[in-house]
C-alpha positions as a LaTeX table, in Angstrom:
\begin{tabular}{lrrr}
\hline
Residue & $x$ (\AA) & $y$ (\AA) & $z$ (\AA) \\
\hline
Met1 & $-57.86$ & $-12.67$ & 17.37 \\
Gly2 & $-58.67$ & $-16.12$ & 17.95 \\
Thr3 & $-60.08$ & $-18.00$ & 20.54 \\
Gly4 & $-57.22$ & $-17.81$ & 22.33 \\
Ala5 & $-55.24$ & $-21.06$ & 22.21 \\
Lys6 & $-52.94$ & $-21.31$ & 19.73 \\
Pro7 & $-52.76$ & $-20.24$ & 16.14 \\
Val8 & $-52.31$ & $-23.16$ & 14.39 \\
Asp9 & $-56.30$ & $-23.68$ & 16.32 \\
Asp10 & $-57.44$ & $-21.06$ & 13.73 \\
Val11 & $-55.89$ & $-21.55$ & 10.91 \\
Ile12 & $-57.27$ & $-25.45$ & 10.99 \\
Val13 & $-61.05$ & $-24.12$ & 12.35 \\
Met14 & $-60.67$ & $-21.35$ & 8.74 \\
Gly15 & $-59.80$ & $-25.10$ & 6.61 \\
Leu16 & $-62.14$ & $-27.36$ & 8.18 \\
Thr17 & $-64.99$ & $-24.34$ & 6.99 \\
Ala18 & $-63.42$ & $-23.73$ & 3.75 \\
Tyr19 & $-63.25$ & $-27.53$ & 2.92 \\
Ile20 & $-66.75$ & $-28.41$ & 4.62 \\
Thr21 & $-68.38$ & $-26.02$ & 2.75 \\
Glu22 & $-66.88$ & $-26.64$ & $-0.67$ \\
Leu23 & $-68.24$ & $-30.45$ & $-0.10$ \\
Leu24 & $-71.45$ & $-28.66$ & 0.86 \\
Lys25 & $-71.59$ & $-26.65$ & $-2.62$ \\
Lys26 & $-70.56$ & $-29.72$ & $-4.58$ \\
Arg27 & $-73.44$ & $-31.79$ & $-2.68$ \\
Gly28 & $-75.96$ & $-28.97$ & $-3.99$ \\
Leu29 & $-75.71$ & $-26.23$ & $-1.32$ \\
Lys30 & $-77.13$ & $-23.42$ & $-3.03$ \\
Lys31 & $-75.54$ & $-20.50$ & $-3.59$ \\
Glu32 & $-76.56$ & $-18.11$ & $-1.18$ \\
Trp33 & $-76.85$ & $-19.92$ & 1.84 \\
Val34 & $-72.67$ & $-20.15$ & 1.26 \\
Pro35 & $-72.15$ & $-17.13$ & 3.74 \\
Leu36 & $-74.46$ & $-18.37$ & 6.65 \\
Val37 & $-73.23$ & $-21.78$ & 6.06 \\
Val38 & $-70.06$ & $-20.79$ & 6.47 \\
Leu39 & $-69.79$ & $-18.21$ & 9.53 \\
Thr40 & $-72.79$ & $-20.91$ & 11.37 \\
Leu41 & $-69.52$ & $-24.04$ & 10.62 \\
Ala42 & $-66.60$ & $-21.49$ & 12.05 \\
Ala43 & $-68.86$ & $-20.49$ & 15.17 \\
Val44 & $-69.80$ & $-24.23$ & 15.82 \\
Leu45 & $-66.39$ & $-25.70$ & 15.15 \\
Asn46 & $-64.40$ & $-22.65$ & 17.02 \\
Val47 & $-66.33$ & $-22.94$ & 20.17 \\
Ala48 & $-66.13$ & $-26.99$ & 19.50 \\
Asn49 & $-62.71$ & $-26.18$ & 19.47 \\
Ala50 & $-62.29$ & $-24.08$ & 22.63 \\
Ala51 & $-64.12$ & $-26.82$ & 24.58 \\
Val52 & $-62.42$ & $-29.47$ & 24.38 \\
Phe53 & $-58.45$ & $-27.85$ & 24.22 \\
Asp54 & $-59.65$ & $-24.88$ & 26.49 \\
Pro55 & $-62.49$ & $-25.08$ & 27.96 \\
Ala56 & $-61.78$ & $-21.90$ & 30.16 \\
Ile57 & $-62.82$ & $-19.81$ & 27.18 \\
Pro58 & $-66.30$ & $-18.84$ & 28.17 \\
Trp59 & $-68.14$ & $-19.91$ & 24.78 \\
Arg60 & $-69.36$ & $-16.66$ & 23.77 \\
Lys61 & $-66.23$ & $-15.72$ & 23.49 \\
Ala62 & $-64.82$ & $-18.26$ & 21.13 \\
Leu63 & $-68.27$ & $-17.78$ & 19.31 \\
Lys64 & $-67.73$ & $-14.19$ & 18.03 \\
Ser65 & $-64.29$ & $-15.55$ & 17.41 \\
Gly66 & $-65.41$ & $-18.57$ & 15.34 \\
Ile67 & $-68.24$ & $-15.62$ & 13.15 \\
Met68 & $-65.10$ & $-13.88$ & 13.10 \\
Leu69 & $-62.86$ & $-17.07$ & 11.05 \\
Gly70 & $-66.02$ & $-18.15$ & 9.12 \\
Ala71 & $-65.34$ & $-14.18$ & 7.59 \\
Leu72 & $-61.94$ & $-14.49$ & 6.83 \\
Ala73 & $-62.58$ & $-17.78$ & 5.35 \\
Ser74 & $-64.73$ & $-16.77$ & 3.35 \\
Gly75 & $-62.54$ & $-13.61$ & 2.13 \\
Ile76 & $-59.74$ & $-15.69$ & 2.40 \\
Tyr77 & $-61.57$ & $-18.91$ & $-0.35$ \\
Gly78 & $-63.42$ & $-15.97$ & $-2.22$ \\
Leu79 & $-59.57$ & $-14.22$ & $-3.16$ \\
Gly80 & $-58.46$ & $-18.04$ & $-4.45$ \\
Gln81 & $-60.77$ & $-18.29$ & $-6.45$ \\
Ala82 & $-60.72$ & $-14.96$ & $-7.20$ \\
Thr83 & $-57.24$ & $-15.60$ & $-8.89$ \\
Lys84 & $-57.51$ & $-19.37$ & $-10.25$ \\
Glu85 & $-60.06$ & $-17.59$ & $-12.87$ \\
Lys86 & $-58.19$ & $-14.90$ & $-13.73$ \\
Lys87 & $-55.84$ & $-17.35$ & $-14.04$ \\
Thr88 & $-57.76$ & $-20.11$ & $-16.18$ \\
Arg89 & $-58.98$ & $-16.70$ & $-17.89$ \\
Leu90 & $-55.58$ & $-15.30$ & $-18.99$ \\
Arg91 & $-54.88$ & $-18.69$ & $-20.11$ \\
Arg92 & $-57.99$ & $-18.70$ & $-22.13$ \\
Glu93 & $-56.42$ & $-15.17$ & $-23.37$ \\
Asp94 & $-53.01$ & $-16.65$ & $-24.34$ \\
Ala95 & $-54.26$ & $-19.74$ & $-26.31$ \\
Gly96 & $-56.45$ & $-17.22$ & $-28.43$ \\
Asp97 & $-59.65$ & $-18.56$ & $-27.14$ \\
Pro98 & $-62.43$ & $-16.42$ & $-28.41$ \\
Val99 & $-65.27$ & $-15.75$ & $-25.66$ \\
Ala100 & $-62.13$ & $-15.42$ & $-23.46$ \\
Thr101 & $-60.66$ & $-12.06$ & $-25.09$ \\
Gly102 & $-64.43$ & $-11.44$ & $-26.43$ \\
Asp103 & $-63.48$ & $-11.35$ & $-30.10$ \\
His104 & $-67.15$ & $-13.45$ & $-30.13$ \\
Asp105 & $-70.19$ & $-13.85$ & $-32.27$ \\
Arg106 & $-72.32$ & $-12.54$ & $-29.88$ \\
Thr107 & $-75.56$ & $-12.95$ & $-32.38$ \\
Gly108 & $-75.75$ & $-16.28$ & $-33.44$ \\
\hline
\end{tabular}
């Protein structure tokens, strides 16, 4: 799937993409821009990776692979966030949090 370089390179590109995206979100990146930023960032990082470590890979192939890596990175990140939110909700339910269990008064 990757650029043809070592698989670790793909993991590094995906990790850097997720990390940089999180930094940008903490600095105020609006939610609607996140998917575009993730895809663009992964594509640029992958093209740079290919140019530095394996110049024989055509930039268009590296760009296409980078976009796929961005899609994977955002999907993996989204899955992690959903799991984290579910665990938090379950902990609150176990603790008897009325908001988590739905037992709170919605009129007040």
